[in-house]
C-alpha positions in Angstrom: 99.5 125.2 125.4 99.8 129.0 125.4 99.4 129.2 129.3 102.6 126.6 129.5 104.6 128.6 126.9 103.7 132.0 129.0 105.1 130.3 132.1 108.2 128.9 129.9 109.2 132.3 128.9 108.7 133.9 132.2 110.8 130.9 134.2 113.7 131.2 131.5 113.7 135.2 131.5 114.0 134.8 135.6 117.0 132.2 134.8 115.2 129.5 136.7 115.7 127.0 133.9 116.7 127.0 130.4 114.2 126.7 127.8 115.1 123.4 126.6 114.3 122.2 130.0 110.9 122.8 130.2 109.0 120.2 127.7 105.0 120.3 127.7 103.4 117.0 128.6 100.4 115.2 127.8 98.5 112.5 129.0 100.1 109.2 128.6 98.3 106.2 126.5 96.3 103.9 128.1 96.1 101.4 124.8 98.7 99.6 122.5 101.4 102.4 121.3 101.1 102.6 117.6 103.6 105.4 116.9 106.2 106.7 119.0 107.4 110.5 118.1 111.3 111.3 119.6 113.9 113.6 119.0 113.5 117.5 119.3 109.6 117.5 120.5 108.5 119.9 122.7 105.5 117.8 123.7 106.3 114.8 125.4 104.3 112.3 127.5 106.6 109.5 128.5 110.4 110.1 129.4 111.8 112.5 126.1 109.2 110.7 124.0 105.5 111.3 122.9 103.6 107.8 122.7 100.4 107.7 120.7 97.7 104.7 121.0 95.1 105.1 118.5 92.3 106.7 120.6 95.1 109.7 121.3 95.7 110.1 117.4 91.7 110.0 116.8 91.3 112.9 119.4 93.5 114.8 117.5 90.6 115.2 115.0 89.5 113.0 111.7 90.1 114.2 108.4 89.7 112.1 105.0 90.3 112.1 101.1 89.8 110.3 98.4 93.2 109.6 95.8 94.4 107.1 94.0 97.9 105.8 94.6 100.7 104.0 92.7 100.3 101.2 95.1 96.4 100.5 95.2 94.1 100.1 92.5 91.5 102.6 91.9 90.5 105.3 94.1 90.8 105.1 98.1 89.3 106.6 100.7 91.9 107.7 103.6 90.9 108.6 107.0 93.4 110.0 109.9 94.9 112.9 111.6 96.5 115.6 109.0 100.0 115.7 109.5 99.4 119.7 110.1 97.3 119.0 113.1 99.8 116.6 114.3 102.9 118.7 114.0 101.0 121.8 115.7 100.1 119.4 118.6 103.7 118.5 118.8 104.5 122.2 118.7 107.3 121.3 116.1 108.1 124.7 114.0 110.3 123.9 111.4 113.0 120.8 110.6 112.4 117.3 109.3 110.9 113.9 110.6 112.3 111.1 110.1 109.7 108.6 109.6 110.7 105.1 110.2 108.5 101.6 109.7 108.0 99.0 111.4 111.2 97.0 108.9 113.3 100.4 109.8 112.3 101.6 106.4 113.1 105.4 107.1 112.2 108.4 104.9 112.9 112.3 105.9 109.7 114.5 105.9 110.1 118.0 105.7 107.9 120.1 108.2 107.2 122.1 105.4 105.0 119.2 104.1 102.4 119.6 107.0 100.1 122.2 105.3 96.2 122.1 105.1 94.6 119.9 102.9 97.9 117.9 102.7 99.0 115.0 103.8 97.7 112.6 106.9 98.7 110.0 109.3 96.1 107.5 108.0 94.4 104.5 110.2 91.9 103.6 108.0 91.4 103.1 104.2 88.0 102.6 102.7 86.3 102.5 106.0 88.8 99.8 107.5 91.4 100.1 109.9 94.6 99.0 108.3 96.3 95.8 109.2 100.4 95.7 109.0 99.6 93.4 106.1 97.7 96.0 104.3 100.1 98.8 104.9 99.2 100.0 108.4 98.5 100.1 110.8 99.7 103.7 110.1 100.2 105.5 106.7 101.8 108.7 105.6 99.0 109.3 102.6 99.7 112.5 100.3 96.4 113.8 98.5 98.1 112.8 95.2 95.1 113.7 93.0 94.8 117.2 94.6 97.5 119.0 92.6 100.1 117.5 90.4 103.0 119.1 92.8 102.0 115.9 94.7 102.5 113.4 91.3 106.2 113.6 92.0 108.7 110.9 92.7 110.2 112.6 95.8 106.5 112.8 97.1 105.8 109.2 96.3 108.7 108.0 98.5 107.6 110.4 101.4 104.2 108.3 101.6 105.6 106.0 104.2 103.6 102.9 105.1 103.7 100.3 108.6 104.6 103.8 109.9 105.4 103.1 113.9 108.2 106.0 114.6 109.1 109.2 114.0 112.3 111.2 115.0 112.2 115.1 114.7 115.3 116.5 113.3 116.3 120.1 114.0 
């Protein structure tokens, strides 16, 4: 990634292209696409989007935490990719994420929420892949029990399940 940034900066400095025209490309998904990222995303793989199958999401690194949620009974263990790792992979620096569910429900999540030990894009709950019927296949979950800051209505509203699209807003 650093090498690509250096080449991009050199090309812009030499007037060969505009910075916006140089998007880094990534391998394309080979399995079923479960998440599509569009908008102001510097790293793309299919057209002006970044598409992920399950294997691609899992390759970003796995993290887990146990927390209670307002929508489930008792403690739940969620496993997925940290939102910080995901945002770093896309090279998104700031702005908002418009997260959209299968039923077109939409929430805005500030990129500043993507912190170490923060929310994850979960693809497993209690060791099981989540079906659409069970709030899957993807659910942005915050570690609600970790801090009182995460126990607020605005944070609960950002915990979107059946996630299938993200639009990066500047």
